[in-house]
C-alpha positions as CSV (number, residue, x, y, z in Angstrom):
1,M,16.8,-31.5,-3.1
2,T,14.0,-32.9,-1.2
3,I,11.0,-31.6,0.4
4,R,13.0,-31.2,3.8
5,D,15.4,-29.0,2.1
6,L,12.9,-26.3,1.6
7,R,12.2,-23.3,3.8
8,L,9.1,-23.4,6.1
9,F,7.7,-20.4,4.1
10,T,7.9,-22.4,1.0
11,R,6.2,-25.2,2.1
12,V,3.5,-23.2,4.1
13,S,3.0,-20.9,0.8
14,L,2.8,-23.7,-1.8
15,T,0.7,-25.8,0.6
16,T,-1.8,-22.7,1.3
17,S,-2.0,-22.1,-2.2
18,F,-3.0,-25.6,-3.0
19,L,-5.7,-25.6,-0.4
20,L,-7.0,-22.3,-1.6
21,L,-7.0,-23.4,-5.1
22,V,-8.6,-26.6,-4.5
23,Y,-11.4,-24.9,-2.4
24,G,-11.9,-22.3,-5.2
25,Y,-12.7,-24.7,-7.7
26,F,-14.5,-27.0,-5.4
27,C,-16.8,-24.1,-4.0
28,R,-18.0,-23.4,-7.6
29,L,-18.4,-27.1,-8.3
30,I,-20.8,-27.8,-5.6
31,G,-22.2,-24.1,-4.9
32,I,-20.6,-22.9,-1.8
33,Y,-21.1,-19.2,-1.8
34,F,-18.2,-18.0,0.6
35,F,-14.9,-16.7,-0.2
36,W,-15.0,-17.3,-4.1
37,E,-11.9,-15.0,-4.1
38,S,-9.8,-17.9,-2.7
39,K,-9.1,-18.9,-6.4
40,T,-7.3,-15.7,-7.2
41,V,-5.8,-15.5,-3.8
42,G,-4.5,-19.1,-4.2
43,W,-2.8,-18.2,-7.4
44,T,-1.1,-15.3,-6.0
45,I,0.4,-17.2,-3.1
46,F,1.1,-19.9,-5.4
47,M,3.4,-17.2,-7.4
48,I,4.9,-16.1,-4.0
49,G,5.4,-19.6,-3.0
50,L,7.0,-20.4,-6.7
51,I,9.5,-17.4,-6.1
52,S,10.5,-18.9,-2.9
53,F,11.1,-22.1,-4.3
54,L,13.2,-20.9,-6.8
55,S,15.2,-19.1,-4.2
56,D,15.6,-22.2,-2.4
57,W,16.9,-24.0,-5.5
58,I,19.2,-21.2,-6.1
59,N,20.5,-21.6,-2.7
60,F,20.8,-25.4,-3.3
61,R,22.6,-25.0,-6.5
62,D,25.0,-22.2,-5.0
63,D,25.9,-24.9,-2.5
64,L,26.9,-27.2,-5.0
65,D,28.8,-24.4,-7.2
66,K,26.3,-24.7,-10.1
67,K,24.9,-21.8,-12.3
68,S,21.2,-20.9,-11.9
69,I,20.4,-18.4,-14.6
70,G,17.2,-20.2,-15.3
71,Q,15.8,-20.0,-11.8
72,K,16.7,-16.1,-11.6
73,I,15.0,-15.5,-15.1
74,G,11.9,-17.5,-13.5
75,I,11.9,-15.4,-10.3
76,G,12.2,-12.0,-12.7
77,S,9.3,-13.2,-14.7
78,I,6.9,-14.2,-11.9
79,V,7.9,-10.9,-10.2
80,F,7.2,-8.9,-13.3
81,A,3.7,-10.9,-13.7
82,L,3.0,-9.9,-10.2
83,V,3.6,-6.3,-10.6
84,I,1.4,-6.4,-13.7
85,Q,-1.2,-8.1,-11.8
86,I,-1.0,-5.4,-8.8
87,I,-1.1,-2.6,-11.2
88,M,-4.2,-4.1,-13.0
89,A,-5.9,-4.8,-9.7
90,I,-5.5,-1.1,-8.8
91,A,-6.3,0.3,-12.2
92,I,-9.4,-1.7,-13.2
93,P,-11.5,-0.8,-10.4
94,N,-10.7,2.7,-11.1
95,S,-11.5,2.9,-14.7
96,D,-14.7,4.2,-16.6
97,A,-14.8,0.7,-18.2
98,F,-15.2,-1.1,-14.8
99,Q,-17.8,1.3,-13.8
100,A,-19.8,1.0,-17.1
101,A,-19.7,-2.9,-16.6
102,K,-20.7,-2.6,-12.9
103,T,-23.9,-0.5,-13.8
104,Y,-24.7,-2.8,-16.6
105,L,-24.4,-6.0,-14.5
106,K,-26.7,-4.4,-11.6
107,N,-29.4,-3.7,-14.3
108,D,-29.2,-6.8,-16.2
109,S,-32.5,-8.7,-15.7
110,T,-31.3,-12.0,-16.9
111,L,-28.7,-11.9,-14.1
112,K,-31.1,-10.8,-11.6
113,E,-33.3,-13.8,-12.3
114,E,-30.1,-16.1,-12.1
115,I,-28.4,-14.7,-9.1
116,G,-30.6,-12.4,-7.4
117,E,-30.1,-9.0,-6.7
118,I,-26.3,-8.0,-6.9
119,T,-25.0,-7.4,-3.4
120,G,-21.3,-7.1,-4.5
121,F,-18.6,-7.7,-6.7
122,G,-15.2,-9.7,-6.0
123,L,-12.4,-8.1,-4.3
124,I,-9.8,-8.4,-7.0
125,P,-11.1,-7.9,-10.4
126,I,-8.9,-9.3,-13.3
127,G,-8.6,-8.7,-17.0
128,G,-7.1,-6.4,-19.5
129,L,-7.8,-2.7,-20.3
130,G,-6.5,-0.9,-23.3
131,K,-6.9,2.9,-24.2
132,T,-6.1,4.9,-27.1
133,T,-5.9,8.8,-27.0
134,R,-5.9,10.8,-30.2
135,G,-4.2,14.3,-30.4
136,T,-7.8,15.7,-30.5
137,G,-8.4,14.2,-27.0
138,E,-10.8,11.6,-28.3
139,V,-10.6,8.2,-26.4
140,S,-11.3,4.8,-27.6
141,G,-10.6,1.4,-26.2
142,N,-11.5,-2.0,-25.1
143,A,-11.6,-4.2,-21.7
144,D,-12.0,-7.7,-20.9
145,L,-12.9,-8.0,-17.2
146,N,-13.3,-11.1,-15.2
147,L,-15.6,-10.5,-12.4
148,I,-17.2,-12.3,-9.4
149,L,-20.7,-11.2,-8.9
150,K,-22.3,-11.9,-5.5
151,G,-26.0,-12.1,-5.6
152,D,-28.4,-12.8,-2.8
153,K,-29.2,-16.3,-4.4
154,K,-25.8,-17.3,-5.5
155,F,-22.4,-16.3,-6.9
156,K,-21.3,-16.3,-10.4
157,D,-17.9,-15.8,-12.5
158,V,-18.5,-13.5,-15.5
159,E,-16.3,-12.2,-18.2
160,V,-17.4,-8.6,-19.6
161,F,-16.3,-7.3,-22.7
162,V,-16.6,-3.6,-23.0
163,I,-15.7,-1.0,-25.5
164,K,-15.3,2.8,-26.3
165,T,-15.3,4.3,-29.6
166,E,-14.2,7.8,-30.4
167,D,-17.6,8.8,-31.4
168,S,-19.3,7.8,-28.2
169,P,-18.9,9.4,-24.8
170,D,-19.5,6.4,-22.7
171,W,-17.9,2.7,-22.4
172,K,-20.6,0.2,-23.4
173,V,-20.9,-3.5,-22.6
174,V,-20.8,-5.5,-25.8
175,K,-20.9,-8.9,-24.4
176,V,-21.3,-10.8,-21.1
177,E,-20.2,-14.4,-20.8
């Protein structure tokens, strides 16, 4: 299979994802404070392009009467990862842990000195969130959130660790990196 055998969608999505990823890393390196979400968007488009590439590969192998179970497993795995990413992109901003992290970050004097007043957060927060509910209704949990902070001086990627214990009514930030 050559590059000419790939559908236009596959070529465009992989090229676009590459350009977005290069820009995403480059803008952080030299301090361009515009569209930092390009890294997250680039990885998402890359996964979609990879699905398209594997689909093209399946079609190519079908024309040769060869099996393509590995490519089908790859597509299934990527689709599963994308579904989880979408669920987390919806669940995280609506969680109490995210709200506690936002409040903490907006009031953190060290961050205010470094990036200025926080004017916003990235569009797509990523990370992990886990909760446990006891039979008595007590909730405990932890969250590891990766956020883009947009300050009036500059932007910054941060990782925030938040926990909630059964004896505490609120989520608490334990570490910001």
